[in-house]
BAZATI-862637 format. One record per residue: residue in three letters; x negated, y, z negated of N, C-alpha, C, O in turn. Coordinates in steps of 0.1 Angstrom, whole numbers, padded with zeros to 4 digits, always signed. Atoms other than C-alpha are relative to their C-alpha. Layout:
! BAZATI-862637
alaXYZXYZXYZXYZ
...
//
This chain:
! BAZATI-862637
met+0010-0008-0007-0008-0010-0570-0003+0013-0008+0007+0019-0012
thr+0004-0012+0007-0027+0018-0587-0008+0010+0008-0017+0005+0015
val+0007-0010-0009-0038+0050-0570-0006+0011-0010+0000+0015-0019
lys+0007-0011+0009-0063+0075-0585-0008+0009+0009-0012+0005+0020
lys+0008-0010-0007-0082+0105-0574-0012+0005-0009-0010+0009-0020
ser+0012-0004+0008-0118+0112-0586-0002+0015+0001+0004+0022+0008
his+0002-0014+0001-0133+0146-0593-0005+0006+0013-0003+0017+0016
asp+0005-0005-0013-0149+0148-0558+0010-0001+0011+0006-0001+0023
ala-0011+0001-0010-0116+0144-0541+0000-0013+0008+0008-0014+0018
ala+0000+0013-0007-0124+0108-0529+0011-0008-0006+0013-0009-0018
leu-0011+0008+0004-0094+0086-0530-0004-0015-0002-0012-0020+0006
glu+0003+0014+0003-0096+0051-0545+0014-0007-0003+0023-0002-0009
ile-0011+0008+0003-0070+0023-0546-0004-0013-0006-0013-0020-0001
asp+0004+0012+0007-0072-0006-0570+0004-0012+0007+0016-0014+0009
asp-0002+0014-0004-0075-0041-0556+0007-0002+0013+0007-0014+0018
thr-0009+0003-0011-0052-0037-0526-0005+0008+0013-0007+0020+0013
val+0002-0007-0013-0059-0030-0489+0014+0002+0006+0022-0007+0008
leu-0013-0004-0005-0028-0012-0475-0002+0000+0016-0010+0007+0021
thr+0001+0002-0014-0023-0021-0438+0013+0003+0007+0024-0001+0002
ala-0012-0003-0008+0002-0008-0412-0003-0005+0014-0013-0002+0020
arg+0001+0005-0014+0008-0026-0379+0012+0003+0008+0022+0008+0002
leu-0011-0003-0009+0031-0023-0349+0013-0006-0006+0013-0018-0009
ala-0013+0005+0006+0067-0026-0362+0007-0009+0010+0009-0005+0022
pro-0007+0008-0010+0086-0055-0346+0013+0007+0005+0016+0005+0017
ser-0012-0007-0004+0117-0033-0345-0003+0010+0012+0004+0012+0021
phe+0005-0010-0010+0097-0007-0324-0002-0008+0013+0002-0004+0024
phe+0002+0008-0012+0086-0035-0300+0013-0005+0006+0015-0004+0018
ile-0013+0005-0005+0121-0050-0297+0008+0011+0007+0013+0009+0018
arg-0008-0010-0006+0138-0017-0291-0005+0005+0013+0002+0007+0023
asn+0005-0004-0012+0114-0006-0265+0001-0010+0011+0003-0007+0023
ala-0001+0011-0010+0114-0040-0247+0014-0001+0005+0016-0002+0017
ile-0014+0001-0004+0152-0041-0247+0004+0012+0009+0010+0011+0019
thr-0003-0012-0007+0154-0005-0235-0006-0001+0014+0000+0003+0024
ala+0007+0001-0013+0129-0012-0207+0008-0010+0009+0010-0007+0021
val-0008+0009-0007+0150-0042-0196+0013+0006+0005+0017+0004+0017
val-0012-0006-0004+0182-0023-0196-0002+0011+0011+0006+0011+0020
met+0003-0010-0011+0167+0006-0176-0003-0007+0013+0001-0002+0024
leu+0003+0007-0012+0153-0019-0151+0013-0006+0006+0015-0004+0019
val-0012+0005-0006+0187-0036-0147+0009+0011+0006+0014+0009+0017
leu-0008-0011-0005+0205-0003-0143-0005+0006+0013+0002+0009+0022
gly+0006-0006-0012+0180+0010-0118+0002-0009+0012+0005-0005+0023
leu-0001+0009-0011+0181-0022-0097+0015-0001+0005+0018-0002+0016
trp-0014+0000-0003+0219-0022-0099+0004+0012+0008+0011+0011+0018
gly-0003-0012-0008+0220+0014-0086-0005-0002+0014+0001+0003+0023
ile+0005+0002-0013+0197+0005-0057+0009-0010+0008+0012-0007+0020
trp-0008+0010-0007+0218-0026-0048+0013+0006+0004+0017+0004+0016
asp-0012-0006-0004+0250-0006-0049-0002+0011+0011+0006+0012+0021
tyr+0003-0011-0010+0234+0023-0029-0002-0005+0014+0003+0000+0024
val+0004+0005-0013+0219+0002-0001+0008-0011+0005+0008-0014+0017
glu-0008+0012-0004+0243-0028+0000+0015+0001-0002+0022+0000+0008
ile-0014+0001+0003+0276-0025-0017+0008+0012+0006+0018+0010+0013
ile-0007-0012-0005+0286+0011-0008+0001+0000+0015+0012+0002+0021
pro-0001+0001-0015+0277+0007+0029+0009-0010+0005+0017-0008+0015
lys-0009+0010-0003+0296-0025+0030+0015+0004-0002+0023+0002+0007
gln-0013-0005+0002+0326-0008+0015+0004+0010+0011+0015+0009+0016
glu-0003-0010-0011+0324+0020+0041+0003-0008+0013+0012-0004+0020
gln-0003+0008-0012+0322-0006+0069+0013-0007+0000+0021-0006+0009
tyr-0012+0007+0001+0350-0027+0057+0012+0009+0000+0023+0005+0006
phe-0011-0009+0000+0373+0002+0050+0002+0006+0014+0014+0007+0019
ala-0001-0006-0014+0365+0017+0085+0007-0011+0009+0015-0007+0018
arg-0006+0010-0009+0374-0017+0101+0015-0001-0003+0023-0003+0006
ala-0014+0001+0003+0407-0019+0082+0008+0012+0006+0019+0010+0010
glu-0007-0012-0006+0415+0017+0093+0002-0002+0015+0013+0002+0020
val-0001+0002-0014+0409+0007+0129+0012-0009+0003+0020-0006+0012
ala-0010+0010-0002+0432-0023+0127+0014+0006-0004+0024+0004+0003
arg-0013-0006+0003+0459-0003+0109+0005+0010+0010+0016+0011+0013
ala-0003-0010-0010+0457+0025+0134+0005-0006+0013+0014-0001+0020
tyr-0004+0007-0012+0460+0000+0162+0015-0005-0001+0023-0003+0008
asn-0014+0005+0002+0492-0015+0147+0010+0012+0001+0021+0010+0006
arg-0009-0012+0000+0507+0020+0143+0002+0004+0015+0013+0009+0018
phe-0002-0003-0015+0501+0025+0181+0008-0011+0007+0017-0008+0015
ala-0006+0011-0007+0512-0010+0192+0014-0003-0004+0022-0007+0004
glu-0013+0005+0005+0542-0017+0170+0012+0007+0007+0022+0000+0011
pro-0012-0006-0007+0566+0009+0186+0001-0005+0014+0013-0006+0019
ile-0001+0005-0014+0557-0004+0221+0007-0014+0000+0016-0017+0008
val-0005+0013+0001+0565-0040+0210+0015+0001-0004+0023-0007+0001
ser-0014-0002+0005+0598-0027+0194+0008+0007+0011+0020+0008+0009
gly-0008-0005-0012+0608-0012+0228+0000+0015+0002+0009+0021+0008
ala+0001-0014-0003+0596+0024+0227-0001+0003+0015-0006-0005+0022
ser+0000-0003-0015+0601+0042+0260-0014+0002+0006-0016+0000+0017
ala+0014-0003-0005+0564+0052+0262-0010+0000-0012-0006+0003-0023
pro+0010+0000+0011+0532+0048+0242-0001+0014-0006-0001+0024+0001
asp+0002-0012+0008+0527+0075+0215-0014+0005+0002-0024-0001-0003
ser+0014-0005-0003+0497+0096+0227-0007+0004-0013-0019+0003-0014
ala+0006-0004+0013+0492+0110+0191-0005-0013-0007-0016-0012-0014
ala+0004+0012+0007+0490+0074+0177-0012-0006+0007-0021-0012+0001
leu+0011+0005-0007+0466+0065+0205-0013+0007-0003-0024+0002-0005
ile+0012-0008+0004+0443+0094+0197-0005-0003-0014-0017-0004-0017
asp+0004+0003+0014+0444+0085+0160-0007-0014+0000-0017-0015-0007
phe+0007+0013-0001+0434+0049+0169-0014+0001+0005-0023-0004+0000
met+0013-0002-0006+0406+0060+0191-0010+0008-0010-0022+0005-0010
asp+0008-0007+0010+0394+0084+0164-0005-0009-0011-0017-0008-0015
lys+0005+0009+0010+0392+0056+0139-0010-0010+0006-0020-0013-0001
val+0010+0008-0006+0373+0035+0164-0014+0007+0001-0024+0001-0002
val+0013-0008-0001+0347+0063+0170-0006+0001-0014-0018+0000-0015
asn+0005-0001+0014+0344+0067+0132-0007-0013-0004-0018-0013-0010
asp+0006+0013+0003+0337+0030+0129-0013-0002+0007-0023-0007+0001
leu+0012+0001-0007+0311+0031+0156-0011+0009-0006-0023+0005-0005
ala+0010-0008+0006+0294+0060+0139-0006-0006-0012-0018-0004-0016
ile+0005+0006+0012+0291+0039+0107-0009-0012+0003-0019-0014-0003
glu+0007+0012-0002+0280+0006+0122-0004-0003+0014-0007-0014+0018
gly+0004+0002-0014+0273+0011+0159-0015-0001+0002-0019-0007+0012
gly+0014+0001-0001+0236+0014+0153-0005+0011+0010+0002+0020+0014
pro+0007-0010-0009+0211+0033+0176+0008+0001+0013+0008+0012+0019
ala-0006-0001-0013+0231+0024+0207+0012+0010+0000+0015+0016+0010
ala-0011-0009+0001+0261+0044+0195-0003+0014-0005+0004+0024-0002
ala+0003-0013+0006+0243+0073+0178+0000+0011+0009+0005+0022+0007
ser+0001-0011-0010+0236+0093+0209+0013+0003+0007+0014+0013+0014
glu-0012-0002-0007+0271+0088+0222+0012+0006-0008+0022+0011-0003
ile-0011-0004+0009+0292+0097+0191+0006+0014+0003+0018+0015+0004
ser-0005-0013-0002+0294+0134+0196+0008+0002+0012+0019+0008+0012
gly-0008-0001-0013+0305+0132+0232+0013-0008-0001+0023-0003+0005
leu-0012+0008+0001+0330+0105+0223+0011+0007-0008+0023+0006-0005
glu-0010-0007+0009+0346+0126+0195+0007+0011+0008+0019+0012+0007
asp-0006-0010-0008+0352+0154+0220+0010-0006+0010+0020-0001+0013
ala-0008+0007-0010+0366+0130+0246+0013-0005-0006+0024-0004+0000
val-0012+0006+0007+0390+0114+0221+0010+0012-0003+0022+0010-0001
lys-0008-0011+0003+0403+0148+0210+0008+0005+0013+0019+0010+0012
ala-0006-0004-0013+0410+0156+0247+0011-0010+0005+0020-0006+0012
gly-0010+0011-0004+0430+0123+0251-0003-0005+0014-0013-0001+0020
gly+0002+0006-0013+0434+0103+0282-0008-0013+0000-0014-0017-0010
asn+0006+0013-0002+0420+0071+0296-0015+0001+0000-0022-0009-0002
thr+0014-0001-0001+0385+0085+0300-0007-0004-0013-0017-0011-0013
ala+0006+0003+0013+0378+0083+0262+0001-0015-0002-0009-0021-0008
ile-0002+0015+0002+0392+0047+0261-0011-0007+0008-0017-0017+0003
asp+0009+0007-0008+0370+0037+0290-0015+0001-0005-0022-0009-0005
arg+0014-0002+0006+0338+0052+0274-0002-0008-0012-0012-0014-0015
val+0001+0008+0013+0345+0036+0240-0001-0015+0003-0009-0022-0003
his+0000+0015-0003+0352+0002+0256-0014-0003+0006-0019-0014+0003
ala+0013+0002-0006+0320+0005+0276-0011-0001-0010-0021-0009-0010
leu+0010-0001+0011+0300+0014+0245+0000-0013-0009-0010-0018-0012
ile-0001+0012+0008+0314-0015+0225-0006-0012+0008-0012-0021+0002
ala+0005+0011-0008+0306-0039+0254-0016+0000+0000-0022-0010+0002
thr+0014-0001+0001+0270-0026+0252-0006-0006-0013-0016-0012-0014
ile+0005+0004+0013+0267-0033+0215+0003-0015-0003-0005-0021-0010
leu-0005+0013+0004+0286-0066+0214-0010-0011+0002-0011-0020-0007
pro+0010+0012-0002+0259-0090+0229-0010-0001-0011-0012-0012-0017
asp+0010+0000+0010+0233-0080+0204+0006-0003-0014+0000-0010-0022
ala-0007+0002+0013+0258-0080+0175+0004-0015-0001+0002-0021-0012
leu-0003+0015+0001+0269-0116+0184-0013-0008-0002-0012-0018-0009
ala+0013+0007+0001+0233-0127+0188-0006+0000-0014-0013-0010-0018
thr+0006-0001+0013+0224-0115+0154+0010-0003-0012+0006-0001-0023
ser-0010+0002+0010+0256-0125+0136-0003-0013-0008-0009-0022-0003
glu+0001+0012+0008+0256-0150+0107+0010-0010+0005+0021-0007+0010
thr-0008+0011-0005+0270-0184+0117+0003-0010-0011-0004-0010-0021
trp-0004+0011+0009+0287-0213+0099+0005-0012+0008+0009-0010+0020
glu-0004+0012-0007+0296-0248+0108+0015-0003-0004+0018-0003-0016
lys-0014+0003+0002+0333-0257+0111+0004-0011+0010+0004-0009+0022
asp-0004+0011-0009+0345-0291+0124-0011-0004+0010-0009-0007+0021
gly+0011+0004-0009+0310-0297+0138-0003+0011+0010-0012+0009+0019
val+0003-0011-0010+0311-0264+0158-0006+0012-0007-0001+0016-0018
thr+0006-0012+0005+0288-0235+0151+0007+0012+0005+0009+0014+0017
gln-0007-0012-0004+0306-0202+0151-0004+0012-0009-0009+0010-0020
ala+0004-0012+0007+0301-0166+0140+0009+0001-0013+0021-0003-0013
ser-0008-0003+0013+0312-0157+0104+0011+0009+0003+0009+0019+0011
pro-0011-0009-0003+0346-0141+0104-0002+0015-0004+0005+0024+0001
ile+0002-0014+0004+0332-0110+0087-0013+0005+0006-0018+0016+0002
ser+0012-0005-0007+0301-0107+0109+0002+0012+0008+0013+0014+0013
arg-0001-0012-0009+0293-0076+0129+0005-0004+0014+0013+0003+0020
gly-0003+0004-0013+0296-0096+0161+0015-0003+0001+0021+0000+0011
thr-0015+0003+0000+0331-0110+0152+0008+0012+0000+0018+0013+0007
trp-0008-0012+0001+0343-0076+0143+0000+0008+0013+0010+0012+0018
phe+0000-0007-0013+0331-0059+0175+0008-0007+0011+0013+0000+0020
ala-0008+0008-0009+0347-0087+0195+0015+0004-0002+0022+0006+0008
ala-0014-0004+0003+0380-0079+0178+0003+0014+0003+0014+0017+0009
glu-0002-0014-0004+0376-0042+0182+0001+0002+0015+0009+0010+0020
ala+0000-0001-0015+0368-0046+0219+0014-0005+0005+0019+0001+0015
met-0013+0005-0005+0401-0066+0223+0011+0010-0003+0019+0012+0006
met-0010-0010+0003+0421-0039+0206-0001+0012+0009+0009+0018+0014
val+0002-0011-0009+0405-0011+0227+0005-0003+0014+0011+0005+0021
ala-0005+0004-0013+0411-0031+0259+0015+0000+0001+0020+0004+0012
ala-0015+0000+0000+0447-0036+0250+0006+0013+0000+0017+0015+0006
ser-0005-0014-0001+0452+0001+0245-0001+0007+0013+0005+0017+0016
gln+0001-0005-0014+0441+0007+0281+0012-0003+0008+0017+0006+0016
leu-0012+0004-0007+0471-0012+0295+0010-0006-0010+0011-0018-0010
pro-0009+0005+0010+0496-0014+0267+0013-0006+0005+0020-0013-0002
thr-0013+0005-0005+0526-0021+0289-0002-0008+0013-0012-0007+0020
asn+0000+0008-0012+0534-0046+0317+0007+0008+0011+0011+0019+0010
thr-0006-0007-0011+0549-0038+0351+0015+0003-0002+0020+0012+0005
thr-0015-0003+0003+0585-0038+0337+0001+0010-0011+0013+0013-0015
gly-0001-0010+0011+0576-0013+0309+0000-0006-0014-0001+0002-0023
gly+0001+0006+0013+0575-0038+0281-0014-0002-0005-0024+0001+0002
ala+0013+0002+0006+0546-0046+0258-0008-0011+0007-0002-0022+0010
ser+0009+0010-0007+0517-0064+0276-0004-0011-0009-0004-0010-0022
asp+0004+0012+0008+0505-0098+0265-0013+0004-0008-0015-0001-0019
lys+0012-0004+0007+0471-0082+0257+0003+0008-0013-0003+0006-0023
leu-0004-0008+0011+0488-0057+0234+0005-0009-0012+0001-0007-0023
lys-0005+0009+0010+0506-0085+0215-0011-0009-0006-0011-0011-0018
leu+0011+0008+0005+0475-0107+0213-0009+0008-0009-0014+0003-0020
ala+0008-0008+0009+0455-0078+0199+0006+0004-0013-0001+0006-0023
met-0007-0002+0013+0482-0072+0173-0003-0011-0010-0005-0009-0022
thr+0004+0012+0009+0475-0107+0160-0014+0001-0005-0017-0002-0017
val+0014-0002+0004+0438-0100+0160-0001+0011-0011-0008+0010-0021
ala+0000-0011+0010+0445-0067+0141+0005-0005-0013+0000-0001-0024
ala-0006+0005+0013+0466-0085+0115-0011-0009-0007-0011-0008-0019
ser+0011+0008+0006+0437-0110+0109-0011+0009-0006-0016+0006-0017
gln+0010-0009+0005+0413-0081+0104+0005+0007-0013-0002+0010-0022
ile-0006-0006+0012+0437-0064+0079+0000-0010-0011-0002-0006-0023
asn+0001+0010+0011+0438-0097+0060-0014-0001-0006-0015-0003-0018
leu+0014+0001+0004+0400-0096+0058-0004+0013-0008-0010+0012-0018
tyr+0005-0013+0005+0395-0059+0050+0010+0009-0006+0006+0020-0012
gly-0010-0009+0004+0428-0044+0040+0000+0004-0014+0005+0015-0018
glu+0000-0003+0014+0422-0045+0003-0012+0009-0004-0013+0014-0015
thr+0012-0008+0003+0389-0026+0006+0003+0015-0002+0010+0021+0006
glu-0003-0014+0003+0390+0009-0010-0012+0008+0006-0023+0004+0006
gln+0011-0009-0005+0371+0038+0005-0008+0005-0011-0003+0010-0021
pro+0008-0006+0010+0341+0048-0015+0002+0015-0002+0005+0022+0007
ser-0002-0014+0003+0345+0081-0033-0012+0008+0003-0023+0003+0005
ala+0011-0009-0002+0324+0111-0027-0011+0000-0011-0022+0004-0009
tyr+0009+0000+0011+0308+0106-0061-0007-0013-0002-0016-0014-0010
asp+0006+0013+0001+0298+0070-0056-0015+0000+0002-0023-0005-0007
arg+0014+0000-0003+0264+0076-0041-0008+0009-0010-0018+0004-0016
pro+0007-0008+0011+0254+0105-0065-0001-0008-0013-0010-0007-0021
met+0000+0008+0013+0264+0082-0094-0011-0010+0000-0017-0013-0010
gln+0010+0010-0001+0241+0055-0082-0014+0006-0002-0023-0001-0007
trp+0013-0006+0002+0212+0080-0083-0003+0001-0015-0014+0000-0019
leu+0002+0000+0014+0218+0083-0120-0006-0013-0005-0014-0013-0014
phe+0005+0013+0003+0212+0046-0123-0014-0002+0005-0023-0007-0002
ile+0014+0002-0006+0182+0046-0099-0010+0008-0008-0022+0003-0009
leu+0009-0008+0007+0166+0074-0119-0004-0006-0014-0012-0001-0021
cys+0004+0007+0012+0164+0050-0149-0013-0007+0002-0021-0010-0007
leu+0012+0008-0002+0136+0031-0132-0013+0007-0004-0022-0001-0009
pro+0013-0006+0005+0108+0057-0139-0002-0002-0015-0014-0001-0020
phe+0001+0001+0014+0115+0052-0176-0005-0014-0004-0010-0016-0015
val+0004+0014+0003+0107+0014-0174-0015+0000-0004-0019-0005-0014
pro+0014+0001+0003+0069+0018-0172-0004+0009-0012-0013+0006-0020
trp+0003-0009+0012+0070+0046-0199+0003-0008-0012-0005-0008-0021
tyr-0003+0008+0012+0087+0023-0224-0010-0012-0002-0014-0015-0013
leu+0010+0011+0001+0063-0006-0215-0013+0006-0004-0021-0001-0012
trp+0012-0006+0004+0034+0018-0219+0000+0003-0015-0011+0002-0021
gln-0001-0003+0014+0046+0028-0253-0003-0013-0008-0010-0012-0019
ile+0004+0013+0007+0044-0009-0263-0014-0003+0001-0021-0007-0008
ala+0013+0004-0003+0011-0015-0246-0010+0008-0008-0020+0003-0013
arg+0009-0009+0007-0006+0015-0262+0000-0002-0015-0010+0002-0022
ser-0001+0001+0015+0006+0006-0297-0004-0014-0004-0008-0016-0016
arg+0003+0014+0004-0001-0032-0296-0015-0001-0004-0023+0005+0003
gly+0014+0003+0004-0032-0043-0314-0006+0011-0010-0016+0009-0016
lys+0005-0010+0009-0036-0010-0333+0005-0003-0015+0015-0009-0017
gln-0004+0001+0014-0036-0010-0371-0007+0011-0008-0018+0016-0004
phe+0006-0009+0010-0043+0014-0400-0002-0007-0013+0007-0013-0018
ser+0003+0006+0013-0059+0003-0432-0006+0010-0010-0016+0017-0007
leu+0005-0008+0011-0065+0021-0465-0006-0010-0010+0001-0018-0016
his+0007+0010+0008-0092+0002-0485-0001+0005-0014+0002+0017-0017
pro+0001-0004+0015-0096+0001-0523-0010+0011-0003-0008+0018-0013
asp+0010-0011+0003-0126+0024-0521+0004+0013+0006-0003+0023+0005
gly-0005-0013-0005-0105+0051-0505-0003+0003+0015+0001+0013+0020
ser+0003-0002-0014-0119+0047-0470+0012-0004+0009+0020-0012+0005
leu-0012+0002-0008-0094+0047-0441-0005-0005+0014-0014+0001+0020
glu+0003+0006-0013-0096+0025-0410+0010+0004+0010+0022+0001+0008
leu-0010-0005-0011-0080+0040-0379-0004-0007+0013-0016-0011+0014
pro+0004+0005-0013-0080+0028-0343-0012+0007+0006-0010+0019+0010
gly+0012-0006-0006-0115+0035-0331-0008+0009-0010-0018+0015-0006
glu+0007-0008+0010-0125+0053-0363+0000-0006-0014+0008-0015-0017
his+0001+0004+0014-0136+0047-0399-0004+0012-0008-0014+0018-0005
trp+0002-0012+0008-0133+0075-0424-0004-0005-0015+0003-0014-0020
thr+0003+0003+0014-0150+0073-0458+0010+0008-0009+0017+0017-0004
ala-0010-0007+0009-0130+0085-0488-0003+0015-0001+0006+0023-0002
glu+0004-0014+0000-0150+0118-0488+0004+0007+0013+0007+0019+0013
glu-0003-0006-0013-0142+0123-0451+0016+0002+0001+0020+0010+0010
leu-0015-0002+0000-0104+0120-0458+0003+0012-0008+0005+0012-0020
ala-0001-0013+0006-0098+0157-0465+0014+0003-0005+0015+0009-0016
asp-0013-0005+0004-0061+0161-0466+0011-0009+0008+0007-0017+0016
ile-0011+0006-0007-0027+0149-0454+0011+0010+0002+0015+0017-0007
asp-0010-0009-0003+0000+0169-0436+0013-0007+0000+0016-0016+0008
met-0013+0007+0002+0035+0159-0448+0012+0009+0005+0023+0006+0001
ser-0010-0009-0004+0054+0187-0431+0012-0006+0007+0023-0001+0006
leu-0011+0006-0007+0075+0164-0409+0003-0014-0005+0011-0021+0001
trp-0002+0014+0005+0075+0133-0430+0015-0003-0003+0020-0013+0001
met-0014+0002+0004+0110+0137-0444+0010+0001+0012+0021-0005+0012
lys-0009-0001-0012+0125+0146-0410-0003-0011+0011+0007-0016+0016
lys+0003+0009-0011+0106+0123-0386-0008-0012-0004-0012-0020+0005
ser+0008+0011+0005+0087+0098-0408-0014+0000+0007-0020-0011+0010
lys+0014-0002-0006+0054+0112-0393-0008+0008-0010-0003+0018-0016
ala+0009-0008+0008+0024+0124-0412-0014+0000+0007-0017-0010+0014
trp+0013-0001-0006-0011+0135-0402-0011+0000-0010-0011+0008-0020
val+0012+0000+0009-0043+0125-0420-0010+0010+0006-0012+0010+0018
val+0009-0010-0005-0069+0152-0417-0015-0003-0004-0017-0005-0016
his+0015+0003+0002-0107+0145-0414-0007+0013-0005-0002+0024-0003
ala+0008-0011+0005-0133+0167-0431-0004+0010+0011-0006+0022+0009
asp+0004-0008-0011-0143+0180-0396+0012+0007+0006+0010+0015+0015
gly-0012-0007-0005-0107+0192-0390+0009-0008+0010+0021-0004+0011
his-0009+0007-0009-0094+0166-0365+0010-0008-0007+0007-0013-0018
arg-0012+0006+0007-0061+0149-0373+0004-0012+0008+0002-0013+0020
val-0005+0012-0006-0046+0115-0366+0014-0003-0006+0016-0002-0019
met-0013+0002+0004-0009+0108-0368+0003-0014-0004-0001-0024+0002
leu-0006+0013+0005+0007+0079-0388+0015+0001+0002+0021+0010-0005
asp-0014+0000-0003+0042+0071-0376+0006-0012-0006+0004-0023-0001
asp-0006+0011+0007+0062+0049-0399+0011-0007+0009+0014-0019+0007
tyr-0009+0006-0009+0087+0043-0371-0007-0010+0009-0001-0020+0013
val+0007+0008-0009+0061+0028-0349-0009-0011-0007-0009-0022-0003
phe+0009+0009+0007+0037+0012-0374+0006-0003-0014+0006+0005-0023
lys-0007+0004+0013+0054-0008-0402-0011+0000-0011-0022-0005-0010
gly+0008+0000+0012+0039-0002-0436-0008+0013-0001-0015+0015-0011
ser+0007-0012+0001+0026+0033-0428+0004+0008-0012-0005+0016-0018
phe-0005-0008+0012+0047+0048-0457-0009-0003-0012-0011+0005-0021
arg+0008+0003+0012+0025+0029-0482-0014+0007+0000-0018+0012-0010
ile+0012-0007-0002-0007+0044-0468+0002+0015-0003-0005+0021-0010
ile-0003-0014+0001+0009+0078-0465+0003+0004-0015-0001+0014-0020
gly-0004-0003+0014+0024+0076-0500-0012-0001-0010-0014+0008-0019
ala+0012+0001+0009-0010+0065-0516-0008+0013+0002-0013+0018-0008
ile+0008-0012-0002-0028+0095-0500+0007+0012-0005+0001+0020-0012
ala-0008-0012+0004+0000+0120-0506+0001+0001-0015+0000+0012-0021
ser-0002+0000+0014+0006+0110-0542-0014+0004-0007-0014+0010-0018
ala+0013-0004+0006-0032+0113-0549-0003+0014+0002-0009+0021-0007
arg+0003-0014-0002-0034+0147-0533+0010+0009-0007+0006+0020-0012
asn-0010-0008+0007-0002+0160-0548+0010-0008-0008+0021-0010-0004
pro-0008+0009+0009+0011+0138-0576+0013+0006-0005+0022-0001-0009
ala-0012-0006+0005+0037+0164-0587+0011+0000+0011+0023+0002+0007
gln-0010+0000-0011+0055+0162-0553+0003-0013+0006+0014-0015+0011
trp-0002+0013-0007+0050+0127-0539-0003-0012-0008-0012-0012-0017
thr+0002+0012+0007+0053+0092-0552-0009-0009+0009-0012-0005+0021
asp+0009+0008-0008+0030+0064-0540+0008-0008+0011+0002-0016+0018
gln-0009+0006-0010+0060+0052-0519+0004+0010+0011+0013+0008+0019
ala-0003-0011-0010+0060+0085-0499+0014+0006-0002+0020+0010+0008
lys-0013-0006+0003+0091+0097-0516-0002+0013-0008-0011+0014-0016
leu+0001-0013+0007+0096+0133-0527+0005-0001-0015+0014-0009-0018
ile-0003+0000+0014+0097+0138-0565+0009+0012-0002+0005+0024+0000
lys-0010-0011+0003+0128+0159-0574-0004+0007-0013-0011+0001-0022
lys+0004-0007+0012+0124+0186-0600+0006-0006-0012+0000-0004-0023
ser-0006+0006+0012+0147+0168-0623-0006-0013-0004-0004-0018-0015
asp+0006+0013+0003+0126+0136-0621-0012+0003-0010-0018+0013-0010
pro+0011-0002+0010+0101+0131-0650-0014-0001+0008-0015-0008+0018
pro+0013+0000-0007+0064+0138-0640-0006-0014-0001-0004-0021-0010
pro+0006+0013+0001+0044+0107-0631-0010-0001-0011-0017+0008-0014
ala+0009+0002+0011+0024+0092-0658-0015+0001+0005-0017-0003+0016
asp+0014-0001-0004-0014+0099-0657-0005-0014+0002-0002-0023-0006
asp+0006+0013-0003-0034+0071-0642-0014+0000-0006-0023+0008-0003
lys+0013+0001+0007-0063+0061-0664-0008-0011+0006-0003-0023+0006
ala+0008+0011-0006-0091+0042-0648-0005-0009-0010-0013-0019-0007
//
């Protein structure tokens, strides 16, 4: 390829049309980044609305069952009287669970229940038991079911199954002892139910205070997805061509050799960007990162404008390098 500059500053290139098109690497990087951002964003939403709430529910259920056992085990072991502190702790865990998954029916009752539990006594137990009885029918009706031995039954981890187990534990705590002072049958049966719930939920860890804010970092990746896709869309189909007569073809424009007034190379070595300047003063950027082959067009123009500084491959000429040979037409 031979580049030359005539006396009227018009650029000419012998025999070759230099063309720059969208770089495959730019397309691939932006497409992969958009996919990664989409996956991270959807993952954050899924964790925020599904996984973390489930963790909170399952941990709260395990806490109820564990607190019930702490209350019931001493009675079964022959304690002289139920431990009121253990009963308050159990009821506190029940109210916390109702606040998490009790729904609208429990929302208006929670504040009053918390105060009643702190005061102790059977009034709190009666109110909690009545509230669970209100929630239970709807929870059972909307529970997931499965078939076992030809019988349709609620899933063991369904909301309805859980509230039935919780109701049994609360009812047992109302009359923990029999007429002789020993553990009641209800208390012992509810301990079996509590053990089955611990088997289901006992390994669940409580979500940390940072889990939800962390998911927002992932969710905030989503706005970047259309931005990266837009970068691809706006660049596809564009091309830049420098013709042998020195004219420059740009997206939506055609400059003659005389109209190509200058080239700004101030950021070329740092960012691989240069601006061609029209005779009327407006500028168009050529980005070698985005458009593969831009360096050849940029080098051809820059070396013609300033042969002592730039090669036709858009490389700086060091002071120690020999000067380029004169181009004779």
